[in-house]
Every structure is written in structure tokens, then in C-alpha cells.
KEMI-211600 format. One record per atom (N, C-alpha, C, O, CB): x, y, z. Coordinates in steps of 0.02 Angstrom, whole numbers, plus 50000, padded with zeros to 5 digits. Last residue first. Glycine has a CB too. Example, Ala and Ser with C-alpha at 12.3 -4.5 7.8 and 13.67 -1.06 7.14 Angstrom:
# KEMI-211600
506424988850354/506844994750357/506455000250394/506705005750402/507044997050286/506604971650390/506154977550390/506604983550390/507124983450423/505654977650452/
# end
This chain:
# KEMI-211600
547865546753795/547235547253763/547315540453703/546855539153664/547125555953728/548505552153949/548645547753865/547915545953853/547495544153894/549215538853865/548615558554059/548145561953992/548385558353938/548485561153884/548225570553973/549075554354174/549465556654122/549205559354062/549555562054019/549825552154107/547895549854240/548405552654282/549005556054237/549385560054264/548665546754329/546975544354159/546625548954209/547365552854244/547315558354271/546075543854274/547715537354071/547225542754048/547085546354105/547075552454097/546565540254015/548295527654145/548775532654110/548355538254088/548605543954085/549185529554047/547185520854205/547675523754238/548155530554207/548315535954232/548055518154252/546085513554180/546215520654142/546735523454169/546775529554158/545665525754144/546135494954189/546045502354215/546175506954167/546375505054113/546475504154271/545975478554231/546025484054179/545875490354218/545545490654270/545495482954116/545985471154347/546435468454280/546485473654231/546955473754191/546095462054239/546055470254499/545905474954456/546395473754387/546995475154380/545985482054494/545035456654576/545835459554560/545715464954500/545295463754457/546455452554529/544075447454590/544405451254652/545015454954643/545425456154687/544555446654703/543395442954488/542985447954520/543505451554570/543415457354590/542295444554559/544275435154442/544115439154391/543775445554424/543805451354403/543665435254341/544605426454540/545085430954527/544825436954469/545135442154458/545705426554502/543295420154548/543565422554607/544065429054586/543985434854605/543965416254645/543275413554420/542745418954435/543055422554497/543045428754494/541945415554452/544805409754337/544375408254374/543895413854404/544175419254412/544675404854416/545185414654168/545325413154237/544695411854285/544125413154265/545725418754262/544575416654044/544905410054058/545045410454125/544995404754148/545545408454019/544165429254029/543625425354041/543935417754057/543575413354080/543115425753977/545285436853994/545035437254062/544555432054078/544515430154136/544715443754075/546525430453902/545825432353897/545625432053976/545805427454013/545355427053845/547625424453899/547735430653863/546895433353858/546695437453817/548165429253780/548595417954054/548045417253997/548015424553967/548275429553994/547255414654028/549805409154143/549635414254103/549015413754041/549015409753995/550265415954074/549585400254285/549595400054217/549375405454184/548785407054191/549295395254196/549355400454427/549975402954403/550035403454325/550495406754301/550495398554430/548225397154494/548625391954471/549335394354436/549785390454422/548175387954422/547495408754507/547895406054572/548275399054550/548595395954592/547325404454640/547775416054351/547335413354407/547785412254477/548335414854490/546985405954380/548115429954257/548335424454280/547895423354351/547715427654391/549125424954286/548285437754096/547785436954152/547985430354193/548015425154160/546995436354122/548925451053992/548875443954013/548605443854074/548625448854109/549485440254015/549185458853837/548795459253907/548765451853926/548625447353886/547985462853904/550725458453759/550075455953754/549735456753824/550095455053872/550085448753729/552065463253739/551635467053758/550865465353754/550435469753749/551785472053728/553195453453719/552635453353667/552195460453673/551995463153622/552125446453681/553995456253819/554295454053754/553695455253690/553765457453633/554535445253764/553055451853934/553645453653926/553805451653857/553755445753839/554065451053976/551345455253949/551815450853941/552465453853907/552425457753860/551535445453904/550625465754069/550745465353990/551465460453992/551965461554025/550865474353948/549345470354169/549845466754167/549965465254081/549515463954041/549715460554217/548115478154170/548575479554230/549305475954206/549815478754225/548225475954306/547715485254023/547735479554051/548155480354122/548615484454116/548015474754002/546835500753989/547495497753994/547305490654032/546795490354067/548065502854039/545665509053892/545815505753929/546575502453932/546875501753879/545355502353925/544725523453807/545395518653806/545445515353877/545275518953924/546155523153789/543075523653813/543685527053826/544265521753821/544165515753835/543655530653897/541855516353689/542205516253759/542845520253761/543185520253709/542385508953780/541245514653578/541395521153596/541635521453657/541645526953684/540905525153592/541265500453539/541645505953502/541775512553524/542235516053504/541365507053448/541375489053648/540955495853646/541465499153603/542025500453625/540755500253724/541205470453700/541305475553653/540915482453659/540315482653671/541165472653591/541695466853870/541185467153817/541385472753761/541665478153773/540465468753852/542125455854003/542455461353949/541985460653888/541875455253860/543345459653924/541645454254161/541735451454103/541905458354049/541815464354061/541045446754086/541705448754331/541885455354283/541935451954216/542255446754214/542665459654303/540905444854480/541105443254412/541325449254381/541135454654402/540565440154373/540525451754603/540395444454592/540765440854532/540915434854534/539665443654581/540545465054711/540675463454638/540835454754639/541245452254677/541415468454608/539245469654827/539905465554806/539915464254727/539435462854692/539935457854847/538105476554817/538675479554856/539315475954829/539825479054813/538595478454937/536825472654766/537215477854715/537835480254761/538095485654745/536695485054688/536125462054807/536185468754856/536525474854816/536485480754833/536685467054929/536545452254729/535845454054723/535735461754771/535275465754762/535345446954755/538085456954656/537645452554697/537085456554702/537045462554687/537915450354766/538725461854506/538645462354574/538165458154604/537785455554563/538515468454589/539875462154382/539335460754395/539305460554466/539825458954495/539165455654362/540545475854278/540685471854337/539885469954361/539415473854363/541185476554396/541315476854116/540635476354167/540575472254214/540545466054207/540055474954137/542425485554026/542325480054081/541625481154111/541445486754128/542895480454142/542505487453855/542415490453913/542355483653956/542255477953933/541795495753913/543305491053691/543005486753744/542945491153809/543215496553819/543455480153757/543965500453607/543325495653572/542995490253632/542535486353621/543705490053498/545705498753650/545125502053625/544555496753608/544635490753598/545315506253563/547095499753749/546525495753719/545935499653709/545685503253752/546345489853761/548745504253743/548085506153767/547585502053712/547665501553652/547985515053769/550085503553700/549785496853744/549075498553766/548795494753806/550265494953818/550625514453645/550685508753606/550275502953643/550155497853611/551455507053596/550415523753755/550205525653691/550045518053654/549475516053640/550825530453651/551405518553841/550755518453863/550155519053801/549615516053799/550735524253913/552505520053771/552265513153784/551505513553813/551105508953806/552765509353836/552605534153773/552585530853705/552345523553718/551985520953676/553335530953666/552915534853905/552345539053884/552175535253819/551595533153812/552525547553873/554165528453922/553485526753948/552925529653927/552395526453933/553455527454007/554935537153829/554885530453815/554285527853850/553855525153815/555505526853835/554785549853916/554575549053844/554425541453815/553915539953783/555145552253801/555555545754031/554805548154032/554455547053955/553935543953944/554785556854056/556895542953998/556415538154024/555635539854014/555205535953994/556555537354096/557235555053932/557145549353893/556755543753904/556415540453864/557635547153884/557165562954047/556775563453983/556655558753937/556135558053906/556995567553950/558155556154110/557445556754146/556975558754076/556455555654063/557435563754216/559225559154034/559115552654047/558395551754068/558055547054046/559595550154097/559435573154025/559295568953962/559055563653986/558525562353958/559855567153915/558465578454164/559075578154130/558805574454066/558225572954053/559695574354173/557465589054236/557395586054179/558045585154147/558265589454109/556945589454140/557205586354408/557605590354360/557655586554292/557905580954294/558335591854388/555635579354445/556395578854447/556675584154403/556305586154357/556665571854423/554335575754425/554475581054475/555215581954483/555405585554530/554155579354543/554255565454327/554215573454306/554245578154354/554205584154340/553605575254272/554545555354413/555055557054372/554945564154342/555405568054332/555115551954321/553265553754460/553755555054506/554375558254459/554625563554475/553935548154550/552535550654346/552265556054384/552865558354421/553015564354419/551665553954431/553145537354330/553265542654273/552995549754301/553255554754276/552845540354198/552715529854434/553385531654432/553575537254380/554065540954386/553745525654418/551395530654413/551545535054472/552265535554468/552525540554493/551285532254543/551345521054297/551045528654297/551295532854359/551385538854348/550205528454301/551735508954334/552185513554299/551895520354298/552275525154298/552335511254228/550655502054398/551155504054443/551755509354392/552145513154421/551515496254478/549835500054296/549555504054347/550145506654385/550165512454404/549055500154392/550575492554187/550185499854180/550215503854238/550495509354242/549405499154165/551785482954216/551315484854248/551115491454228/551465496154247/551445484354309/552625467254140/552585476054139/551835478254179/551345474654167/552545479554041/553105453754233/552715456954188/552815465154190/553055468454236/552005454654202/553095439554311/553455444354287/553085447354229/552815444154185/554085442054271/551495437154401/552045435354365/552455439754331/552155444854316/551875431454328/550295435254502/550685441054475/551295439154452/551725439554497/550795446254522/549665423854549/549355426854485/549675433254469/549405436954427/548575428054493/550545420754646/550405416154592/550135420354544/550425420354490/549945410354609/551465435554697/550935430354721/550955426854647/551275429054599/550075433754753/552715439854613/552485440154669/552035433754693/552255428154706/552185446054669/554175439754501/553505437054510/553325440254594/553775442654629/553525427354499/555035453954422/555015448654463/554225445754473/553735449154454/555345450954528/556035462854302/555325462254325/555335454854356/555595450254324/554745463254262/557855464554363/557375462154303/556565461854335/556525460454395/557645453654273/558805466854436/558435471454422/557845470554375/557455474854355/558805475654403/559615457054504/559605457954435/559265463654399/559395465154340/559375452654413/559365459254634/559985458954601/560025459754536/560475463154511/560265453854611/558045461854666/558495467354701/559135465354663/559515470054658/558565467054792/556915460354540/557285457754579/557835461754599/558125465054556/557445452354557/555395471954556/555925469454536/556435465254562/556455466154623/556115473154523/553615473254547/554175472054578/554745470354536/554635467654482/554075467454620/552815476054428/552615477754488/553165478354555/553155482554600/552105473054498/553935484154307/553425479454324/553185481254405/553325486454435/553735471354314/553805498254179/554065494154242/553735488454262/553195487454234/554075497954300/554185501554021/553915502754070/554215498654129/554775496154127/553295502054057/555355503053896/554685502553896/554335504553965/554185510553965/554525495853876/556705506253782/556415506853853/555725506653843/555455509353795/556615513253892/557555493853683/557025499053677/556705499653749/556455494653776/556465496953618/558155481153685/558505488453686/558105494353683/558375499953681/558955489453631/557195472253679/557655473753634/557975479653619/558075482553565/557465472353589/556465481253795/556295476453747/556715476953689/556625481553650/555615476953729/556945485253960/557105485653887/556985479553850/557255474153861/557805487353876/556165493354095/556265487254063/556505488953976/556245493253940/555495482654072/556985500554229/556495502254161/556585496754117/557165495554101/556675509354118/557965500154312/557475494954314/556895496654266/556355493654271/557215493954386/558555512854298/559135505854297/558465500354280/558525496654232/559705503654398/557695522154336/558115523454281/558365515754256/558335513754198/558765528754305/557635518854473/556975518654431/557285518154359/557095513454324/556435525754441/558885520254522/558625513254521/558035514354476/557955509754436/558435509854595/559005533354516/559455529454473/559215523454474/559305520454421/560145529354490/558015537754624/557855539354551/558315535554507/558045533954454/557925547054534/558565532754727/557985529754708/557905530854633/557785526554591/557395532354747/559835541954732/559855534754718/559215531554702/559265527154659/560125531254775/558985554354766/559425552654702/559625545054681/559585542854624/560075556354712/558495549354888/557905550554838/558375549654772/558235545454730/557465558954845/559745549454952/559255543554957/558885544554893/558975540654847/558755543555025/560075563454954/560465557954919/560125552054925/560365548354881/561145556954944/559015568355033/559125570354959/559535565654925/559365563854868/559455577154951/559275562455156/558625560655122/558665562855050/558365559555007/557995564055159/560525568655186/560525560955179/559785558755143/559755553755107/560615557255259/560065582055192/560505579955145/560455572355139/560345570055083/561165582155161/559175580755315/558905582355233/559355580755194/559145577255148/558725589655210/560145576655408/559585573055376/559295574355326/559125569955288/559165572555405/560905588255410/561165583655391/560615577655370/560695574455318/561635582455438/560025599155441/560225599755382/560595592755371/560605591255311/560625606155373/558425593355545/559095595855534/559355595155465/559055591455427/559535592755577/556795597955523/557165592655523/558015596355505/558145600555462/556795586955465/555655606755526/556085606655584/556655601755580/557015601255629/555695605155644/554895604355419/555235610955422/555785610855477/556295614355474/554695616655438/553965594555407/554655593055415/555205598855415/555815598055412/554805588555364/552725599455365/552785597055442/553575595155447/553765594055505/552235589755462/553305607355233/552765606855283/552965604955337/553405608355364/552265603055270/555045603255194/554435606455175/553805604055219/553845598255240/554305604955099/556275601455184/556045603655237/555365605855231/555165610555266/556435608155260/556825593555076/556615599655064/556365604955125/556285610955117/556125598455020/556915580755135/557615583555102/557485591155093/557955595155101/557815579955021/555645577555158/556065579355212/556725582455191/557025586255228/556185573455252/555085576855031/554955582155075/555325582755129/555375588455152/554395582155094/555805564954999/555835571054960/555645576955000/556025581755002/555415570654902/555275556355075/555995558555087/556195564655062/556595568655086/556445554155062/553935555055024/553995556755091/554805558955100/554905563655138/553745550255139/554285550854897/554005557354905/554045559754979/554165565654992/553285557254882/554835538354926/555365543554892/554965550854909/555265555754931/555485542054795/553875532154972/554375531655024/554845537354989/555205540755025/554735523355036/552935531654858/552725535954923/553355535254966/553305539555010/551995532954967/553755522354781/553655530254756/553495534154816/553815539254829/553025531454699/553695510854849/554415513354849/554255520754825/554615525154847/554975508654797/552165508354834/552605508254899/553265513154896/553335518154932/552875500454913/551285507854741/551635514354744/552075514354805/552335519554825/551125520254747/550805494554729/550405499454776/550805506454788/550675510054836/550275495754851/552495490254681/551665488254689/551375493454749/551665495454798/551545478854718/553815491754680/553415497954642/552715496254659/552295500754651/553535498654553/555125486054767/554385485554762/553985491054745/553795494954789/554145483654818/556365474554757/556125480354733/555435481254736/555105476954707/556315481254673/556025458954847/556085462654785/555975470754794/555555472954833/555565459654735/555675453554971/556275456254964/556475460554904/556945464554904/556655451454968/554475447454953/554455453654992/555105457454998/555155463055024/554205452255059/554815436954873/554585442654844/554495448854876/554455454354848/554085441454821/555015425754955/555605429654921/555495436954902/555875441654911/555805426254855/554545423155100/554245424155030/554865429055005/555085434255028/553365427955028/555335425655206/555225419755199/555015418455132/555225413555102/554845417755244/556535437855210/555965435255214/555765428055201/556235424655181/555675438655181/557705448055297/557655442755263/556985439955270/556775439155328/558145438555280/557305466055305/557705459655333/557585453755284/557345455155229/557425457455413/555785473655296/556525474255310/556775467455326/556425463555358/556695479155371/554785472755146/554895472255205/555655472955230/556105472855188/554605466555220/554945477055000/554295478055045/554335477055116/553955480355151/553765473455025/556405486654970/556075481254973/555395481755004/555265487055033/556465476955005/556935499554863/556795497754929/556275491454926/555805491354887/556505504254968/558505504954769/557795501854776/557565500754854/557975501154900/557785494454737/559775507354760/559325513654768/558555511054780/558105514754798/559375518754698/560805498654774/560695500854715/560165506354708/560115509554656/560565495454677/560825496654908/561345499754882/561165503154806/561345508754785/561895494454881/559155498654981/559705494354951/560305499854911/560205505554892/559295488554890/558445505955121/558605506455063/559145502755029/559695503855055/558675511855058/558395505155251/558225500155229/558305500055156/558255494755127/557665498855251/559125517955300/559475510755302/559195505555271/559575500855256/559545508355364/558035526855274/558685526755240/559135521255253/559565520255209/559025532455254/557125521055348/556975521555283/557665521755243/557825518255196/556515527555271/557555523855483/557505516855453/557365516155386/557465510555361/557035513155483/557725537255492/558435533655485/558115525155459/558445521355423/558975533755578/556365539155497/556675541655443/557335537855436/557495535455382/556755549055450/556095533655622/555815530555565/556105532655510/556145528455465/555175531355560/556895541655724/557015534155711/556785530755639/557115526655606/556625530355768/556235553055696/556935552955665/557145545755665/557495543355620/557485557555705/554925549955762/554965551455689/555765550755663/555875547955609/554645559255676/555255547455888/555145541255841/555145542155783/555275537755742/554615537955848/555835559855918/556315554155921/556035548455877/556375545155838/556425551555998/554615567355902/555205568755871/555715562455858/555935560655803/555515573955913/553775561155999/553595561755925/554095562955886/554105559955832/553155566555910/554605565356110/554485557956099/554045557256025/554045551556001/554025554556168/554445578056123/555155575356103/555065568156091/555505565256060/555725576556160/553375588856055/553395582956086/553955578456073/553985575256021/552865579956073/552805599755991/553435600656015/553625593956052/554145594456083/553475606956060/551555599855933/551575599656008/552325600656035/552435602056094/551275592656033/551595601955803/550965605555838/551115605655911/550895610055948/550235601555826/552815595655761/552635602455735/552135605555773/552175611655780/552405602455667/552445583655800/552935586655840/552875594855815/552885599355856/553705582955828/551365578955723/551275579555786/551865585055823/551725589455864/551275572255811/552005579255604/551555583155610/551305585155683/551115590755702/551115580655572/552835567955615/553055575555606/552545580455614/552715586155632/553315576755540/552045556655641/552375559155705/552705567255684/552795571555727/553045552855731/551375557455519/550935558355573/551305560355632/551075564455671/550545552355585/552545553955438/552215559055439/551715560255489/551685566255499/551995559455388/552845540355499/553265546455492/552975553255491/553095557555534/553615545955435/551645533155457/551865535155528/552285540255542/552175544255587/552145530355559/551935533755325/551375536455357/551385538055425/551185543355450/550895532555348/552945524855308/553015531855296/552555536855323/552695542555341/553025532755232/552475513955392/553045517155400/553045524155374/553115528955412/553545513355372/551185507955258/551445508055325/552145511855330/552425512955276/551515500755349/550505507155141/550625512955166/550995513655233/551115519055259/550055515755169/550655493855108/549895496355129/550075503255168/549805504455222/549415490155185/552375491755146/551725489255115/551185493455156/551225495755213/551615480555122/553495494155212/553195499955175/552525498755141/552175503155115/553675502155122/553875486855367/553705486155298/553395492655273/553065496255311/553235480155288/554505475855489/554445482855464/554235481855403/554355476455377/555045487055466/553745459955517/554355464755515/554065470955482/553525471255453/555025461655471/552775451955525/552925453755594/553565458355580/553885460455628/553065446855646/552555447455404/552245453455405/552325454655479/551915458655501/551515453655375/553255434555395/553505440855363/553305447055381/553685451855380/553375440855303/552975427755568/552945427955489/553195435255459/553285440355493/552135426455463/551995436955705/552435431355676/552435430155595/551935431555561/552195424755710/551405446655754/551835445255796/552365438555759/552905436355779/551405443655867/550375459855736/550685454555715/551315452955732/551775457055729/550665454755659/549935472155785/549945466255834/550235460255806/550355455455843/549255464455860/549865481055681/550355482255738/550405475855780/550935474655809/550115488455784/550215477855518/549645476455576/550015477555638/550545474455642/549305468455578/551175482155459/550645486155430/550015483855483/549485486855489/550515484255343/552475489155575/552135483655541/551505487255517/551285492655538/552005477055588/553785500755552/553165498755579/552925493055537/553105491955479/552655504555581/555495504955606/554925505355557/554365502555595/554375501855656/555045501355488/556455504155706/556255510755681/555745511255632/555525516655613/556795513855654/556955492255739/557245494655693/557135502055669/557495505355632/557125490655651/555975490155844/556535491855864/557165494155818/557685496755839/556665487155898/554315497555790/554785491655801/555575494055814/555765499655794/554745486655732/553115506455869/553715506655830/554225499755838/554445497655891/554085513355854/551975505455954/552105499055917/552685501255873/552785496955829/551445496055873/552155517456026/552145511356068/552285505856013/552725501756027/551405510256109/551905527455934/552605526555966/552635520156005/553185517656014/552785532456015/550695523555895/551165523455853/551795523755881/552255520655854/551065527855811/549975525756009/550055519755989/550485518055934/550655512255923/549525517655979/550015540156022/550325535956082/550315527356052/550685523356080/549765537256164/549385544255920/550025544755918/550395541255970/550995539755965/550155550855915/548125531555862/548315538355906/549125537655902/549435532655886/547985538355999/547355526755714/547775526555770/548155531655808/548475535955778/548155522955756/545815535455666/546565533455670/546885530955716/546715532855772/546905537555661/544275536555597/544625534755658/545325532955628/545405529555577/544255528455702/543375541455514/543995545055516/544435542455565/544955545555577/543895551855527/542285535655480/542175539055520/542805544255541/542755549455573/541935534955564/542735524455400/542245528855375/542165535255416/541975540355386/541605525255370/544405522855465/543655519555441/543315526255405/543585531455388/543105516355518/546115522055416/545535525155449/544815523055412/544705522055352/545645533455447/547825518055430/547105515255427/546615520055454/546685522255512/547025508655467/549025522855459/548715526255398/548075523655406/547655527655384/549025524855326/549535515855568/549215523155581/548925524455516/548445528255523/549755529355603/548875498155569/549275504355560/548985510355559/548375511255552/549605504455507/547995490855702/548075491755638/548605497455633/548755501055681/547425493055604/547705488555845/548075482855808/548135484255728/548295479655690/547655475655820/546905497555882/547605498555913/547895492955874/548505493455874/547695497956000/545545498755843/545995501355795/546765500455821/547225502355785/545815509055781/544755492755945/544755491055890/545315492055842/545535487555806/544295493155873/545225500956068/545285492356061/545225489555990/545575484855973/544665488456104/544695513356027/545275511456037/545545504256035/546035502556003/545365513856087/543365510956038/543535512455975/544425511355970/544725509155921/543245520355961/543075507956178/542925502656118/543265504556048/543405500256006/542075502256105/543345521156220/543825514556238/543665508856193/544115505256173/543725511756316/542475528856162/543095529556149/543505523556160/543925521256121/543305534756183/540965520656105/541305524056165/541945523656140/542085519156100/541225520756240/540115523455951/540385519455994/540835523356051/541045528956038/540735514655956/539495531955861/539135532655915/539565527155978/539375526856036/538305530555892/540235528855739/540445534555772/540205534755846/540575537055889/540205540455734/540825512355720/540215516855718/540475523155756/540895522555801/539515513455754/542075506155618/541915508555675/541355513955679/541385519155646/542475510755700/542435494055505/542205499255514/542005501755585/541655497455611/541785499155474/544145486855480/543575486755529/543085492455526/543355497355552/543835486555597/544725486855306/544715489355381/544115488755418/543585489955391/544875496355387/545555474455214/544915477955238/545065480355313/545365477755359/544225472555237/547095477955128/546765474555178/546065477855206/546055483955217/547265473955231/547955476354972/547625480155029/547115476455078/546755471855056/547235485754996/548705469754886/548775467854941/548345471954998/548405470855058/549435467854948/548935480154805/548535474854784/548485470754832/548045466654818/548735471554730/549845480654956/550105478954881/549395477354852/549195472054878/550715471854873/
# end
């Protein structure tokens, strides 16, 4: 989620047994600078009984001991297994892949959304419909690939493909229903939405209910791949108008680094009339004012007003709509 975890770097010169020891506890998507990934054997070994995967394979307690779609977990394992089956015809890979696909289908709420983790969670936000870090959208891209039997999923049976197509259609319906209406006017989406009310919801203390420009961009991009029904066109056009309305000009963000120049230790906003457009990560519901929140959970309207650790440790501004949707 924004909740991305640091990965242990493994030197290429290390012996294979050492490498295996280091990465056997992380999820299959994880790769270091040398491209080391979890083995197919470990993916199969650490698959949970429900068919999903933890984002850290050896985590055995708390919410993160459950299967999740956070940090690319589960749908990446499914793709790795499909690729392996296509190459090797390994029945073990096929069975694990199918079990993973069925997990994603079973994990989906009746309203079409996907939670961050499977089952009841101690932290309520793990059960919210999760757009954060593109989790739900990446699940939908995966299922769409299976539905179309594309690439490494060419071997999937017709029934599974049809179930995946129906699941994606439900997901699109959820996207349309969760798009926030401001006095009846469609706008954008939050990082996560309550699975019952469908309203934007809170997560960690500094992630209050709001509209997220970053998370809304991949949602729009996915909608652009769908058949352009009147409802989908309306949704896309409204979101694009919202991006144009909320862009920020005349400022830039300067990152302050440590003496070695490696780590960001602070971020400040400075005036620059020639700077390209920026967007705040979060916008206040009802006002569209950029908001910034520290670990105390108190909303501020100026980045400088929250603590240094949060200023430096989170992406409060970005050019996501400009880079991905050509919003200028």
C-alpha cells in the first residue's frame, strides 16, 4: 500500500544457498537489484490453504499472516505459476495457479470490490475495498488476462475464463459505484472505500477519508480499456475534469537529502512559475483542498505543518495524471 516494504539486497556473488535463505521469506513479486525472485518451489510451498499468499511468506501472526493482494501479492504468484506451467507443463504449478485464481474469485465482495486481505481483520481498513497501490486494479488486469486466455493463460479452461470475465464486470460496476459524488457531481476515488457504504474511508492515521489523485489515475486507465458504454464514458470524463480542476501550478517540491545524497530527509514546497503541473496525493472531500496529515491524524492544509518524518516519508505530491493520462 504506500505500505511498500524495503527488500533485502542480495549480492550476485553470494552462493545460491545463501540467496535462497534470504528470499524464501518474501513474496514472489520481490526482486532485488540482481533480479533474485522467489522460486516456483517456494511459491507452491508457501501458498495458503485458501489459495492466496501472504506478502511475507513466513509471517505467522496478525493481519499480515492472511492472504492478501497488498504489495503485489497473490496475483503475481498466479502469473508466475501460469508462466511456469506454460513452459514446463508442471501439474503442481497448474494446480497452485488454479487454486490462486479461485481464491481471487472467492475473495471478491458481492458488490464487486476486493479487500486488502482475506477474512476478518484486526485493523478494519484491511477489509475495505482497496484501490491503494493499485491492488484491486492489478487484480482486475490479471483476471481480465485470464478471461481472454491471453499470454501465459492460454491454457485456462472456458469455465474459469467465463468466471473471470464475470468477476471483472462486477469489479467495473464497483468502480462506477464508488466514484465519489460531490453534491451529485462525479469526481474521483479514494485510496480505499468502505465495503458496505462504498464511501471513501480511512486507513492509517495519515490516510484520512479523501480523494486520491494517485490511485484514481490507474482506475481511469483501466476504464479506458473497457467497452465505452455511456456510464463508463461519463465516469472517465468526470474524472478527467476533476484532474484538470485540481491541478496545482506555480509550485514545485524540493527534496532535501542527507550528506551522502542517498536518503530524503525532508520535502519543502517552493514557488516556481515555470514548474509543470502537480497534484496533491489527497484532496479534502467536499472542498477539493489539498490535505496533509501527520501521524497524529490531524488534517493540515500546508505540507510544512506536518512532522518532518512524514514530509520526507510519503509521496504528498506527484504528476500522476500528467504522466499517465496526459492531463496538462
